[in-house]
C-alpha positions in Angstrom: -25.6 -79.4 -11.8 -24.8 -76.0 -13.2 -22.0 -74.5 -11.2 -23.5 -71.1 -11.6 -26.6 -72.2 -9.6 -26.8 -72.3 -5.9 -26.1 -75.6 -4.1 -29.5 -76.0 -2.4 -32.7 -76.0 -4.4 -35.6 -73.6 -3.6 -37.9 -76.4 -2.2 -35.3 -77.7 0.2 -34.3 -74.2 1.1 -37.9 -73.3 2.1 -38.3 -76.6 4.0 -34.9 -76.0 5.6 -34.0 -79.6 4.7 -30.8 -81.0 3.5 -30.4 -80.8 -0.3 -28.1 -83.5 -1.7 -27.3 -84.0 -5.3 -28.5 -87.2 -7.0 -25.9 -90.0 -7.7 -26.8 -90.1 -11.4 -25.8 -86.5 -11.9 -29.3 -85.2 -12.7 -30.5 -81.7 -11.9 -33.0 -83.0 -9.3 -31.8 -83.5 -5.8 -32.5 -86.8 -3.9 -35.3 -85.3 -1.7 -37.2 -83.9 -4.7 -36.9 -87.2 -6.5 -38.3 -89.1 -3.5 -41.2 -86.6 -3.2 -41.8 -86.5 -6.9 -41.3 -82.7 -7.0 -39.8 -80.5 -9.6 -36.4 -79.3 -8.4 -35.5 -75.6 -9.2 -32.5 -73.5 -8.4 -32.2 -69.7 -8.0 -29.8 -67.7 -10.2 -26.7 -66.3 -8.4 -26.6 -62.5 -8.0 -24.5 -60.6 -10.5 -21.2 -59.1 -9.3 -21.2 -55.3 -9.1 -18.6 -53.4 -11.2 -17.9 -50.7 -13.7 -18.6 -51.5 -17.3 -15.5 -51.4 -19.4 -14.9 -48.3 -21.4 -15.6 -48.4 -25.1 -12.7 -49.7 -27.1 -12.8 -46.5 -29.2 -11.7 -44.3 -26.3 -8.9 -46.7 -25.5 -7.8 -46.6 -29.1 -7.9 -42.8 -29.1 -5.6 -42.6 -26.1 -3.2 -45.1 -27.6 -3.0 -43.2 -30.8 -2.3 -39.9 -28.9 0.5 -41.6 -27.0 2.0 -42.9 -30.2 1.8 -39.4 -31.8 3.6 -37.9 -28.8 6.4 -40.4 -29.0 6.8 -39.7 -32.7 6.9 -36.0 -31.9 9.6 -36.4 -29.3 11.7 -38.5 -31.6 11.5 -35.9 -34.4 12.4 -33.1 -31.9 15.5 -35.0 -30.8 16.5 -35.4 -34.4 16.1 -31.6 -35.0 18.0 -30.7 -31.9 20.9 -33.0 -32.9 21.1 -31.4 -36.3 21.1 -27.9 -34.8 23.7 -28.8 -32.2 26.1 -30.0 -34.8 25.9 -26.7 -36.6 26.8 -24.7 -33.4 30.2 -24.4 -31.8 30.7 -26.5 -28.6 31.2 -23.4 -26.5 27.7 -22.2 -27.0 25.0 -22.9 -24.5 21.9 -21.9 -26.4 18.6 -22.8 -24.9 15.8 -24.0 -27.1 12.1 -23.7 -26.1 9.2 -25.0 -28.2 6.7 -22.3 -28.7 3.2 -22.8 -30.3 2.8 -19.8 -32.5 -0.7 -20.8 -33.8 -3.4 -20.1 -31.3 -5.5 -23.1 -30.5 -9.0 -23.2 -32.0 -11.8 -24.4 -29.7 -13.5 -26.1 -32.6 -10.5 -28.2 -33.6 -9.9 -31.7 -32.1 -7.7 -32.0 -29.0 -5.2 -34.2 -30.8 -1.5 -33.1 -30.6 -0.6 -30.0 -32.6 0.9 -31.0 -36.0 4.6 -30.5 -36.4 4.1 -27.7 -39.0 2.4 -25.6 -36.2 5.5 -25.8 -33.9 8.5 -23.6 -34.3 11.7 -23.4 -32.3 12.6 -20.2 -30.3 16.3 -20.0 -29.8 17.5 -17.7 -27.1 21.1 -16.3 -27.4 23.6 -17.7 -25.0 24.0 -15.6 -21.8 27.5 -14.1 -21.9 28.6 -12.2 -18.8 30.1 -8.8 -19.2 33.8 -8.4 -18.5 35.0 -4.8 -18.1 38.6 -5.9 -18.8 37.7 -7.5 -22.1 35.5 -4.5 -22.9 38.6 -2.3 -22.6 37.3 -0.1 -19.7 40.1 -1.0 -17.3 43.5 -2.6 -17.4 43.8 -6.1 -15.9 46.5 -5.1 -13.4 44.6 -2.1 -12.2 41.5 -4.2 -11.7 43.3 -6.7 -9.5 44.7 -3.8 -7.4 41.2 -2.5 -6.9 40.1 -5.9 -5.8 42.9 -6.1 -3.2 41.8 -2.7 -1.9 38.3 -4.0 -1.5 39.5 -7.1 0.4 41.7 -5.1 2.7 39.7 -1.9 3.4 36.2 -1.9 2.0 35.2 -5.1 3.8 35.9 -3.4 7.2 32.8 -1.3 6.7 30.6 -3.9 5.1 31.7 -7.4 6.1 28.9 -9.3 4.6 30.6 -10.1 1.3 33.9 -11.9 1.7 36.3 -12.5 -1.2 38.8 -15.2 -0.4 40.1 -15.9 -3.9 42.5 -14.0 -6.2 41.5 -11.7 -9.0 41.7 -14.2 -11.9 39.6 -16.8 -10.1 36.9 -14.3 -9.0 36.8 -12.9 -12.6 36.3 -16.3 -14.0 33.9 -17.8 -11.4 31.9 -14.7 -10.3 32.2 -12.1 -13.1 29.2 -10.1 -11.9 30.6 -9.7 -8.3 34.0 -8.8 -9.8 32.3 -6.1 -11.9 30.4 -4.7 -8.9 33.6 -4.5 -6.8 35.4 -2.6 -9.6 32.5 -0.2 -9.8 32.7 0.8 -6.2 36.4 0.9 -5.8 37.4 2.9 -8.9 36.3 6.2 -7.1 39.5 8.1 -8.1 38.5 8.1 -11.8 35.0 9.6 -12.2 34.8 8.8 -15.9 35.7 5.2 -15.3 33.1 5.0 -12.5 30.4 6.3 -14.7 31.2 3.7 -17.5 31.4 0.8 -15.0 28.2 1.8 -13.3 26.3 2.2 -16.5 27.5 -1.2 -17.7 26.6 -2.7 -14.3 23.0 -1.4 -14.5 22.6 -2.9 -18.0 24.0 -6.2 -16.6 21.5 -6.2 -13.8 18.7 -5.7 -16.4 20.0 -8.6 -18.4 20.1 -10.8 -15.3 16.5 -10.1 -14.7 15.6 -10.8 -18.3 17.4 -14.1 -18.3 16.1 -15.1 -14.8 19.6 -15.5 -13.5 19.8 -16.3 -9.8 22.9 -17.2 -7.8 24.8 -16.3 -4.7 27.4 -14.4 -6.8 24.7 -12.2 -8.3 23.3 -11.5 -4.8 26.7 -10.6 -3.5 27.3 -8.3 -6.4 23.9 -6.5 -5.8 24.8 -6.1 -2.1 28.2 -4.5 -3.0 26.6 -2.1 -5.4 23.8 -1.2 -2.9 26.1 -0.9 0.0 28.1 1.9 -1.8 25.1 3.3 -3.6 25.8 6.8 -2.3 28.6 7.1 -4.8 25.9 7.0 -7.6 23.1 8.7 -5.7 20.9 11.2 -7.5 17.8 12.5 -5.7 15.7 12.5 -8.9 16.5 9.1 -10.4 17.8 7.1 -7.5 16.8 3.5 -7.5 17.9 2.4 -4.0 14.5 1.0 -3.1 14.5 -1.2 -6.2 18.0 -2.5 -5.5 17.1 -3.4 -1.9 14.0 -5.3 -3.1 16.0 -7.2 -5.7 18.3 -8.4 -2.9 15.3 -9.4 -0.8 13.7 -11.3 -3.7 17.0 -13.2 -4.4 17.3 -14.2 -0.8 13.8 -15.6 -0.8 14.1 -17.3 -4.2 17.4 -18.9 -3.3 16.0 -20.1 0.0 18.6 -18.4 2.2 16.0 -17.0 4.6 14.9 -20.5 5.7 16.4 -22.7 8.3 17.3 -25.9 6.3 17.7 -28.8 8.7 19.9 -31.8 8.4 17.4 -34.1 6.9 17.5 -34.4 3.1 15.1 -32.2 1.1 14.0 -32.4 -2.5 15.5 -29.8 -4.8 13.5 -26.8 -5.6 12.9 -25.7 -9.2 15.4 -22.9 -8.8 18.1 -25.5 -7.9 17.5 -27.8 -10.8 20.4 -27.9 -13.1 22.9 -26.8 -10.4 25.8 -29.0 -9.8 27.7 -26.9 -7.3 26.0 -26.0 -4.0 26.8 -22.5 -2.7 28.9 -22.0 0.4 26.5 -22.1 3.3 28.5 -19.6 5.3 28.7 -17.2 2.4 25.0 -17.5 1.9 24.3 -16.6 5.5 26.6 -13.6 5.2 24.6 -12.4 2.2 21.3 -13.1 4.1 22.3 -11.0 7.0 23.8 -8.3 4.8 20.4 -8.0 3.0 18.7 -7.5 6.4 21.3 -4.9 7.4 20.7 -2.9 4.2 16.9 -3.1 4.4 17.0 -1.6 8.0 19.5 1.1 6.8 17.2 2.1 4.0 14.1 2.0 6.2 15.7 4.2 8.8 17.0 6.7 6.3 13.7 7.0 4.4 11.3 6.6 7.4 9.8 3.3 6.3 9.1 -0.2 7.8 11.6 -2.9 7.2 10.7 -5.1 4.2 12.7 -8.1 5.6 11.8 -8.5 9.3 14.1 -10.0 11.9 13.7 -13.7 12.6 15.1 -16.2 15.0 17.0 -17.8 12.2 19.0 -14.5 11.9 20.0 -14.8 15.5 21.2 -18.4 14.9 23.2 -17.2 11.9 24.9 -14.5 14.1 25.9 -17.2 16.5 27.8 -19.0 13.8 30.0 -15.9 13.1 30.9 -15.3 16.7 33.5 -18.0 16.7 34.6 -17.7 13.1 38.2 -17.8 12.1 37.7 -14.9 9.7 38.4 -11.6 11.5 35.8 -9.6 9.8 33.1 -12.1 10.7 33.3 -10.7 14.2 31.8 -7.5 12.9 28.6 -9.1 11.7 26.8 -9.9 15.0 27.0 -6.4 16.5 25.9 -4.8 13.2 23.0 -7.1 12.8 21.9 -6.8 16.4 22.1 -3.0 16.2 20.0 -3.1 13.1 17.4 -5.3 14.8 17.3 -2.8 17.7 16.8 0.1 15.3 13.9 -1.7 13.6 12.3 -2.5 17.0 12.7 1.1 18.2 11.0 2.4 15.0 8.1 0.0 15.5 7.8 1.0 19.2 7.8 4.8 18.8 6.2 4.7 15.3 8.8 7.1 13.9 7.5 6.4 10.4 4.0 7.6 11.4 4.5 9.8 14.4 1.0 11.1 14.3 -0.3 7.6 15.1 2.2 6.9 17.9 0.7 5.2 21.0 3.7 5.7 23.3 3.1 9.2 24.7 3.7 11.1 28.0 6.7 11.6 30.2 6.4 8.3 32.1 6.0 6.1 29.0 8.7 7.8 27.1 11.2 7.7 30.0 10.5 4.0 30.6 10.9 3.1 26.9 14.1 5.1 26.4 15.6 3.7 29.6 14.9 0.1 28.5 16.3 0.6 25.0 19.4 2.4 26.4 20.1 -0.6 28.7 19.9 -2.9 25.7 22.4 -0.6 23.9 24.7 -0.7 26.9 24.7 -4.5 26.9 25.4 -4.6 23.2 28.3 -2.2 23.6 29.6 -4.3 26.4 29.6 -7.5 24.5 31.3 -5.8 21.5 34.0 -4.2 23.5 35.4 -7.6 24.5 37.0 -7.9 21.1 39.5 -5.0 20.3 39.0 -5.4 16.6 35.3 -4.9 16.9 35.6 -2.1 19.5 37.9 0.0 17.4 36.0 -0.5 14.1 34.6 2.8 12.8 31.3 1.3 11.4 30.5 -0.3 14.8 31.2 2.9 16.7 29.1 5.0 14.3 26.1 2.7 14.4 26.2 2.8 18.2 26.1 6.7 18.0 23.2 6.4 15.6 21.4 4.1 18.0 21.8 6.7 20.7 20.2 9.3 18.5 17.5 6.9 17.4 16.5 6.0 21.0 16.2 9.7 22.1 14.6 11.0 18.9 11.3 10.9 20.7 12.3 14.1 22.6 12.0 16.1 19.3 8.4 15.2 18.6 6.3 17.5 20.7 3.1 15.6 20.1 4.5 12.7 22.1 4.8 14.8 25.2 1.2 15.8 25.7 -0.3 14.7 29.0 -3.0 15.8 31.5 -0.4 17.1 33.9 1.4 19.0 31.2 -1.2 20.5 28.9 1.2 22.8 27.1 3.5 20.5 25.1 6.0 23.3 24.4 7.0 23.5 28.1 10.0 21.3 28.5 10.2 18.9 31.4 13.3 17.8 33.1 13.1 14.4 31.5 12.8 15.9 28.0 15.7 18.3 28.6 17.9 15.3 29.5 16.9 13.5 26.4 17.6 16.6 24.2 21.1 16.9 25.7 21.8 13.2 25.1 20.6 13.3 21.6 22.6 16.4 20.8 25.8 14.9 22.3 25.3 11.6 20.3 24.9 13.6 17.0 27.9 15.7 17.6 29.9 12.6 18.5 28.9 11.1 15.2 30.1 14.1 13.2 33.3 14.6 15.2 34.2 10.9 14.7 33.8 11.3 10.9 36.0 14.4 10.9 38.7 12.5 12.8 39.1 9.9 10.0 41.6 10.2 7.2 40.0 11.5 4.0 41.1 8.4 2.2 39.0 6.3 4.6 35.9 8.4 3.9 35.8 7.0 0.4 35.7 3.4 1.8 32.7 4.0 4.2 29.5 2.2 3.1 26.1 3.7 2.7 24.9 3.1 6.2 27.6 5.5 7.5 26.5 8.4 5.2 22.8 7.8 5.9 23.7 8.1 9.6 25.6 11.3 8.9 22.6 12.8 7.3 20.4 11.7 10.2 22.8 13.3 12.6 22.7 16.6 10.7 18.9 16.7 10.7 18.9 15.8 14.5 21.2 18.7 15.2 19.1 21.2 13.2 15.9 19.9 14.7 17.3 20.3 18.2 18.5 23.8 17.7 15.3 25.0 16.0 13.0 22.9 18.2 10.1 25.3 18.4 10.4 26.5 14.8 10.6 23.1 13.0 8.5 20.9 15.2 5.3 22.8 14.2 3.3 21.7 17.2 4.1 18.0 16.7 2.9 17.7 13.1 4.7 17.5 9.8 3.9 19.7 6.9 5.2 19.5 3.4 4.0 22.1 0.9 3.5 21.1 -2.8 6.5 21.6 -5.0 4.7 24.3 -7.2 4.0 26.3 -4.1 7.6 26.0 -3.0 8.8 27.0 -6.4 6.5 30.0 -6.3 8.1 31.0 -3.0 11.5 31.0 -4.7 10.5 33.9 -7.1 12.6 37.0 -6.2 9.8 39.1 -4.8 8.7 36.2 -2.5 12.3 35.4 -1.7 12.9 39.0 -0.6 9.9 38.9 1.7 11.1 35.7 3.2 14.6 37.1 3.7 13.3 39.8 6.0 13.7 39.1 9.7 10.5 37.5 10.9 8.6 38.7 13.9 10.4 37.3 16.9 8.2 35.1 19.1 10.5 35.6 22.0 12.5 33.0 23.9 10.7 30.4 25.8 10.0 31.3 29.4 9.8 27.6 30.4 13.5 26.7 29.8 16.8 27.9 28.4 16.5 25.6 25.3 16.4 28.4 22.7 18.0 28.4 19.3 20.7 31.0 20.1 21.6 29.4 23.4 21.8 25.9 22.0 23.8 27.0 19.0 26.3 28.8 21.2 26.6 26.2 24.0 27.2 23.3 21.6 29.2 25.3 19.0 27.0 24.0 16.2 28.3 26.6 13.7 31.9 25.5 14.4 31.1 21.8 14.0 29.4 22.4 10.6 32.3 24.7 9.4 34.9 22.1 10.3 33.0 19.4 8.5 32.7 21.6 5.3 36.4 22.4 5.5 37.0 18.7 5.8 34.9 18.0 2.7 36.5 20.8 0.6 38.1 18.2 -1.6 34.6 17.3 -2.9 33.1 20.8 -3.0 35.6 23.8 -2.9 34.3 26.8 -0.9 34.0 29.0 -4.0 31.8 26.6 -5.9 28.0 26.5 -5.8 26.3 23.3 -4.7 24.7 21.1 -7.4 26.3 23.0 -10.3 29.1 20.6 -11.3 28.1 18.2 -14.2 28.1 14.5 -13.2 31.1 13.7 -15.3 33.2 16.3 -13.4 32.0 15.5 -9.9 34.4 13.9 -7.5 33.6 11.2 -5.0 31.2 12.3 -2.2 30.1 15.3 -4.1 26.5 14.8 -3.2 27.4 14.5 0.4 29.2 17.8 0.4 26.4 19.6 -1.5 23.8 18.5 1.0 26.0 19.6 3.9 26.6 23.0 2.3 22.9 23.5 1.8 22.2 22.6 5.4 25.0 24.9 6.6 23.6 27.8 4.6 20.1 27.3 5.9 21.4 27.0 9.5 23.5 30.1 9.3 20.8 32.2 7.7 18.3 31.3 10.5 20.8 32.0 13.3 21.6 35.4 11.7 17.9 36.2 11.5 17.2 35.4 15.1 20.3 37.3 16.2 19.3 40.4 14.3 15.8 40.1 15.7 17.0 39.7 19.2 19.3 42.7 18.9 16.5 44.9 17.5 14.1 44.2 20.4 13.8 46.5 23.3 15.6 44.9 26.3 13.3 43.5 28.9 14.6 43.5 32.5 13.3 40.0 33.1 15.1 38.7 30.0 18.2 40.8 29.9 20.5 37.8 30.2 18.8 36.1 27.2 19.3 39.1 25.0 22.9 39.4 26.1 23.4 35.7 25.1 21.8 36.4 21.7 24.2 39.4 21.2 27.3 37.3 21.8 26.1 34.8 19.2 26.9 37.4 16.5 30.6 36.8 17.0 30.5 33.4 15.3 27.6 34.0 12.9 29.4 37.0 11.4 32.3 34.8 10.4 30.1 33.1 7.7 29.6 35.2 4.6 26.1 35.2 3.1 27.1 37.0 0.0 26.2 35.2 -3.2 29.2 33.3 -4.6 30.5 34.2 -8.1 28.9 32.7 -11.2 30.3 29.3 -12.1 32.7 29.1 -15.0 30.0 27.7 -17.4 27.7 30.7 -16.9 26.8 32.5 -20.1 24.6 35.3 -21.5 21.3 35.1 -23.4 19.1 37.6 -25.0 15.7 38.3 -23.4 12.5 38.7 -25.4 12.9 42.5 -25.2 16.2 42.4 -26.9 18.2 43.3 -23.7 21.2 41.3 -22.6 20.9 39.8 -19.1 23.5 37.7 -17.4 22.3 34.2 -17.2 23.2 31.4 -14.8 22.3 27.8 -14.8 19.5 26.7 -12.6 20.6 25.7 -9.1 18.1 22.9 -8.9 20.0 19.8 -7.8 20.8 17.2 -10.5 18.5 18.9 -13.0 20.8 17.7 -15.7 20.2 14.1 -14.5 16.6 14.1 -15.5 15.9 11.4 -18.1 13.4 12.7 -20.6 13.6 11.7 -24.2 12.2 15.0 -25.7 13.7 17.6 -23.3 17.2 18.6 -22.7 17.4 20.0 -19.2 21.1 20.7 -19.4 20.3 23.7 -21.6 17.8 25.3 -19.2 19.0 28.8 -18.2 17.3 31.5 -16.2 18.0 35.2 -16.6 19.3 36.8 -13.4 16.5 39.4 -13.4 14.0 36.5 -13.1 16.4 33.9 -11.7 16.3 31.7 -8.7 18.2 33.2 -5.8 20.4 30.9 -3.9 18.7 31.9 -0.7 15.3 30.9 -2.0 16.6 27.4 -3.0 18.3 27.1 0.4 15.0 27.7 2.2 13.2 25.3 -0.1 15.8 22.5 0.4 15.9 23.2 4.2 12.1 23.0 4.6 12.0 19.8 2.4 14.6 18.0 4.4 13.4 19.2 7.8 9.7 18.3 7.1 10.4 14.9 5.6 13.0 14.0 8.2 14.8 12.0 5.5 17.2 12.2 2.6 15.9 14.4 -0.2 14.2 12.6 -3.1 12.5 15.6 -4.7 
């Protein structure tokens, strides 16, 4: 019987009888032969399945695989020939590039060999300032030792524990960045090193270079960026974001657990894993700089605080490296600064939700208690307690907590409809904020001048913040503008600087009279806290950067000494402060005495004793002043424009270094002082023009 047929025939199946095959092997079963019936079997069902693909498709795939194998073999032969013709020290990278665009009508077979060409990228060679002849080798190693002994005390997030030759060989970019920030005594050398470093950063981005050493070099350059700061072409935000991007690409912001993980694409080709402790320092240093930048420019932090950062801080609490003990308090203080900004909405004060005496008092009290605990934990280690950067950031935190007292819009409530009337709670906050700002400036003045050059960017951003806080507190009613900020367009501000407008603005304004609600008036506050004396002492302290006889912003970049921009900003703020105090004093003295306010007028009169000590006469023309002929043929003395860093504008077709303004139509120093003052006070941040 056919094996493909079923065992029982159809007749036996219908009768439900036993179907047995015949002994002689015939197709009929025994029952059908006995009954003389025709035995029939049903065909078995066909098995389900997919029909095989045509052999032509299989042959096409096989042919394509063979073509690809031949292409790989030919490419290897070409690479071997090219490698034999290149020195062994070269590390060129070859990338196959299809130069002929594919045609949709052509078959999908592999591109023929004649349509492929090789694109050879030049080998990446790191820049060495010593080999370039910018600096002597011995001098470079001395600068590195100065960084390891002094600079790291203000920014402990980049630790160098190797000697100069080793760092130069293994981390050339970090070595270059350290030389750039430590060569402050030679301004020409600093400009050359900084220009080469910026070109090196651009090459790093072009060649997609990513490593811990590059991140550390960027952190060093950014931490002392105030040495290269120009309001017009500053790129601090870009440098901060480069550090944040590297931290994320290198995976330093993630908590890598003990279990093995597959390598990422960025880690392919790396044989040496970076030091995990050094990477955590760089990660925390990036967060520290992002908070510093956000606080100085009134922005939100681009790298938020995470629990992993807290775990990283715990690692450094018991570290054997002395400077690692500075990392936890600096990071925790930065986290508190970021949280205070989010709570009070300092970056968008008009949209703040925390308002009223009760809410503000509760919030400031809670934040102040956190600061006290942070100070208490830091004071247990004498090395941390006596560190200047830690002391200054605590003073900055004091100002940051009580800054809410300056914004009148936050103090509106139903029980106090007039926001200008100062409550007892607000007066206490004003006093605490003023004392914290004065402590910050006095602490800076007490330092040796040599140590000023080693302070990092966060110290000078805090200094600028303290100066603004002091001026805001003195001229509380004038600069608060009913709780809103106002920034006039630059063309309008420039129009205000024309001589006829400047003369009108120099006249004593109509005195609004001292506040009858409290004694917090500009003249009283300036006298009680000796603001003029504090500013004068700071300017005398910074005379090495800007001599008293020099105009601010008038020295070419190549002749500027270290901290020149800091001294110019302080001089501008001092001139604006003194001018306003003198105006108010003259206005108070010219008013008819009121018996109810005789004591206030007397206080204003005594203020003249220290405001008269500051001369408001225009300083002499700078040495590079010259004369030009006007259109009418007359000769007018011409001075260079006093716009800050106007010679630093980078335009290809204009040369701003040659711009001169005749004195008859020129820009008076007082007009620029008013413009810069209003710009800084309204923006509440460092000038960016």
